[in-house]
C-alpha positions in Angstrom: -18.0 14.4 13.1 -21.8 15.7 13.1 -22.7 12.1 12.1 -20.8 10.3 14.7 -23.1 10.5 17.6 -26.3 9.6 15.9 -24.3 6.6 14.2 -23.1 5.5 17.5 -26.7 5.7 19.1 -27.9 3.8 16.1 -25.4 1.1 16.7 -26.2 0.9 20.4 -29.8 0.6 19.6 -29.2 -2.2 17.0 -27.2 -4.1 19.6 -29.7 -3.8 22.4 -32.5 -5.0 19.8 -30.4 -8.1 18.9 -29.6 -8.9 22.4 -33.2 -8.5 23.3 -34.0 -11.2 20.7 -31.5 -13.7 21.7 -32.8 -16.9 23.5 -32.3 -17.1 27.1 -31.7 -20.3 28.8 -34.3 -21.4 31.6 -31.9 -23.4 34.0 -34.4 -23.6 36.8 -37.4 -24.8 34.8 -38.5 -28.3 35.8 -37.9 -30.7 33.2 -39.7 -34.0 32.2 -38.1 -37.4 31.7 -38.9 -39.8 29.0 -37.7 -43.1 27.9 -38.6 -45.4 25.0 -37.2 -48.6 23.6 -37.3 -48.1 19.9 -38.9 -51.1 18.3 -38.9 -49.6 14.7 -38.0 -51.1 11.2 -34.3 -50.3 11.9 -34.2 -52.2 15.2 -36.1 -55.1 13.6 -33.3 -55.1 11.0 -30.7 -55.2 13.6 -32.2 -58.1 15.4 -32.5 -60.0 12.1 -28.7 -59.4 11.4 -27.8 -60.6 14.9 -30.1 -63.7 14.3 -31.6 -63.0 17.7 -34.5 -65.3 18.9 -37.5 -63.5 20.8 -36.2 -64.5 24.2 -32.7 -63.0 23.3 -34.4 -59.9 22.4 -36.4 -59.5 25.5 -33.3 -60.5 27.7 -31.4 -57.7 26.0 -34.0 -55.3 26.3 -34.0 -55.9 29.9 -30.3 -55.1 30.0 -30.9 -51.9 28.3 -33.7 -51.1 30.6 -31.4 -51.9 33.6 -28.8 -49.5 32.5 -31.3 -46.7 31.7 -32.6 -47.1 35.3 -29.1 -47.0 36.8 -28.4 -43.8 34.8 -31.9 -42.4 35.7 -30.8 -42.2 39.4 -28.1 -39.8 38.5 -29.4 -36.4 40.1 -29.1 -34.6 36.8 -31.6 -37.0 35.3 -33.7 -37.7 38.1 -34.4 -34.1 39.0 -33.8 -32.3 35.7 -33.5 -28.7 35.6 -33.4 -26.5 32.4 -33.7 -29.6 30.2 -36.0 -32.5 29.2 -34.0 -35.8 29.1 -35.3 -37.8 26.2 -34.0 -41.3 26.4 -34.1 -44.0 23.5 -32.5 -47.4 23.5 -32.1 -50.4 20.8 -29.7 -53.0 19.7 -27.4 -51.7 17.2 -25.8 -53.7 14.3 -23.0 -51.4 13.1 -22.0 -51.7 9.4 -19.2 -54.3 8.9 -19.7 -55.7 12.5 -19.1 -59.2 11.2 -15.8 -58.1 9.4 -14.1 -57.5 12.7 -13.1 -60.5 14.7 -12.7 -58.5 17.8 -16.6 -58.2 18.0 -18.8 -60.5 20.0 -22.2 -60.1 21.7 -25.0 -57.8 20.9 -24.2 -54.0 20.8 -26.6 -51.8 22.6 -26.9 -48.1 22.1 -28.7 -45.6 24.5 -29.0 -41.9 23.6 -29.7 -39.5 26.3 -30.8 -36.3 24.5 -30.7 -33.4 27.0 -33.1 -31.1 25.4 -32.6 -27.5 26.7 -35.5 -24.9 27.5 -35.2 -21.4 26.2 -37.2 -18.2 26.2 -37.3 -15.8 23.3 -39.6 -13.0 22.3 -42.0 -14.0 25.2 -42.2 -17.7 24.1 -40.9 -20.7 25.9 -39.6 -23.5 23.8 -37.5 -26.6 23.9 -34.5 -27.4 21.6 -35.2 -30.8 20.0 -33.1 -30.6 17.0 -29.5 -31.9 17.6 -29.7 -31.2 21.5 -26.8 -31.9 23.5 -26.3 -35.8 24.0 -24.7 -38.5 25.9 -24.6 -41.9 24.5 -24.0 -45.2 26.4 -23.0 -48.4 24.3 -22.9 -52.0 25.3 -20.2 -54.2 24.0 -19.1 -51.6 21.6 -15.4 -52.4 21.5 -13.8 -51.1 18.1 -14.1 -47.3 19.1 -11.6 -48.1 21.8 -9.0 -49.4 19.5 -6.9 -46.2 18.9 -3.9 -47.5 16.7 -0.8 -45.4 17.4 0.4 -45.7 13.9 -2.5 -46.3 11.3 -0.5 -48.2 8.8 -2.1 -48.7 5.4 -1.4 -51.7 3.4 -2.2 -49.6 0.1 -4.6 -52.1 -1.4 -2.1 -55.1 -1.0 -4.4 -57.9 0.3 -1.5 -60.2 1.3 -0.4 -57.5 3.7 -3.6 -57.4 5.7 -2.6 -59.6 8.4 0.7 -57.7 8.9 -1.2 -54.3 8.7 -3.7 -55.5 11.5 -0.7 -56.6 13.8 1.0 -53.2 13.2 -2.4 -51.3 14.0 -2.9 -53.4 17.1 -0.3 -51.3 18.7 -2.6 -48.7 20.5 -2.2 -45.5 22.5 -5.2 -45.5 24.8 -4.7 -42.0 26.4 -5.6 -43.2 29.8 -6.4 -40.3 32.2 -7.2 -42.0 35.5 -9.2 -45.0 37.2 -12.4 -43.7 38.6 -13.1 -46.9 40.3 -11.9 -50.7 39.9 -13.1 -51.6 36.5 -14.1 -48.0 35.7 -11.5 -46.0 33.5 -11.6 -42.5 32.3 -9.7 -42.3 28.8 -9.3 -39.3 26.6 -12.3 -40.3 24.4 -14.5 -42.5 26.7 -15.4 -43.8 30.0 -15.1 -47.7 30.0 -16.6 -50.1 32.5 -15.8 -53.7 32.6 -15.0 -56.6 34.9 -11.9 -55.8 37.1 -8.9 -57.7 35.8 -10.4 -58.0 32.2 -7.8 -56.0 30.2 -8.5 -54.2 27.1 -4.9 -53.2 26.5 -2.1 -55.8 26.9 1.6 -54.7 27.8 3.9 -54.0 24.7 7.7 -53.9 24.8 10.0 -51.7 22.6 11.0 -55.0 20.7 7.5 -56.2 19.9 6.5 -52.7 18.8 9.5 -52.5 16.4 9.2 -56.1 15.1 5.4 -55.3 14.2 6.2 -52.3 12.3 9.4 -53.5 10.6 7.6 -56.6 9.4 4.8 -54.6 8.0 7.1 -52.3 6.2 9.4 -55.0 5.0 6.5 -56.7 3.2 5.2 -53.4 2.0 8.5 -52.3 0.5 8.9 -55.7 -1.3 5.5 -55.1 -3.0 6.1 -51.3 -3.6 9.6 -50.3 -3.3 8.8 -46.7 -2.8 8.2 -47.6 1.0 11.8 -48.6 1.4 12.3 -45.0 2.9 10.0 -46.0 5.7 11.8 -49.2 6.3 15.4 -48.0 6.6 15.1 -45.8 9.4 13.1 -48.1 11.5 15.9 -50.7 11.1 18.5 -48.2 11.9 16.8 -47.3 15.1 16.0 -50.9 16.1 19.8 -51.8 15.6 21.0 -49.0 18.1 18.9 -50.2 20.9 20.5 -52.4 23.7 18.8 -55.8 24.9 17.6 -53.9 28.1 16.1 -51.1 26.2 14.3 -53.7 23.7 12.8 -55.4 26.9 11.5 -52.0 28.3 7.8 -51.1 28.0 7.3 -49.2 24.9 5.9 -45.5 24.8 5.0 -43.1 22.0 8.0 -40.8 21.1 9.3 -38.3 18.8 11.6 -40.5 16.9 10.8 -41.4 13.1 9.3 -44.7 14.3 7.1 -43.1 16.9 8.5 -45.6 19.5 10.9 -44.9 22.5 11.9 -46.8 25.7 11.9 -43.5 27.6 9.0 -43.3 30.0 6.4 -40.5 29.2 2.6 -40.1 29.6 1.7 -42.1 26.5 2.5 -45.9 26.8 1.8 -48.0 24.1 -0.1 -51.4 24.2 -1.3 -54.2 22.3 -5.1 -54.1 21.8 -6.7 -57.3 23.3 -8.6 -58.8 20.4 -9.8 -61.6 22.7 -11.2 -59.3 25.4 -14.7 -60.9 25.2 -15.4 -64.1 27.0 -17.0 -66.1 24.1 -18.4 -68.8 26.5 -20.9 -66.2 27.7 -24.3 -65.4 26.1 -24.2 -62.9 23.4 -26.8 -60.8 25.2 -24.6 -60.4 28.1 -23.0 -56.8 28.8 -19.3 -57.5 29.3 -18.4 -53.8 28.1 -20.1 -50.5 28.8 -18.6 -47.5 27.0 -19.5 -43.7 27.3 -18.0 -41.7 24.8 -17.1 -38.3 25.9 -15.0 -35.3 25.5 -12.4 -35.4 28.1 -12.3 -31.7 28.6 -15.3 -32.2 30.7 -12.8 -33.7 33.2 -9.9 -31.3 32.4 -11.7 -27.8 33.3 -14.5 -26.7 35.5 -15.5 -23.5 33.6 -15.9 -22.1 30.2 -19.7 -22.8 29.7 -21.4 -19.8 28.1 -25.1 -18.8 29.3 -26.8 -20.7 26.2 -24.9 -24.0 27.0 -27.2 -25.2 29.9 -27.4 -28.6 28.2 -23.6 -29.0 28.0 -23.4 -27.8 31.6 -25.9 -30.6 32.5 -23.5 -33.1 30.6 -20.7 -31.9 32.8 -22.6 -32.4 36.0 -23.9 -35.9 34.9 -20.6 -37.1 34.0 -19.0 -36.0 37.2 -21.8 -37.7 39.2 -22.0 -41.0 37.6 -22.2 -43.9 40.0 -19.2 -46.2 39.1 -20.3 -49.1 41.3 -23.8 -49.1 40.1 -22.6 -49.2 36.5 -20.2 -52.0 37.3 -23.0 -54.2 38.8 -24.5 -54.3 35.3 -21.4 -56.0 33.9 -22.0 -59.8 33.4 
């Protein structure tokens, strides 16, 4: 026991020393806002891939600037404390854009990097490497396509159409409507023209037919998948006409489909969401990817998470009406 007290004192000293070296956030330090439209090689490549004319580039830049200006009115960004908001925008041409018929129009990307200020060992510094970030996209529709079943044609090219139809059955995970045309989903805040539907009604019958058609074709090409097809057909045959006409929900049956109402309704993804008569530089859709936990809890932020606290405050003080006015 004669070593116990010195050892304990040594451990307390080490803990105190390490604690003193840990960076401390500076939540009250006035921050500085900066904004830049990126006009680098990547942006020029994206503009070329879209085939944009100079006047279209200028028009789209104005749209990006307008969106940045609306976001800048948010109190977290207008009067930053403990963070430096570093904002960058550009057109974005995602890989494989032309392979997805759902796409239309120029996609815009705006990154709001909320760089936190810290103090450590008498020095004040700003975190600029991988700081907390909020991104906002114009016309970026594909991330909103959350397929409920994610079927795979197993390399059978002749099944691609049936695969797409089955995967168009989606589970959007809607949480609530923040305002007309502004909806909070599990993975994003979505702004679009009221009445313009991203997700269309899906009946139990439609959901089963799409899945059965896919697995009939797949089992014919690869008989091992008959084991997936048979339970589907058995479930389908037990349903009454009234149940088949009911709205579809995600359930715990082998198919994943049920007529019993729950919190997970199924929909058909609207592949014709965009009005293709409008200019491609119009903003028909604004998407803010999020972690929905920001709306599910009010606490849980550790002292060094000032950047994430500011994201929480930013998301809860968005101006839905001002964002909706940017929709063309």
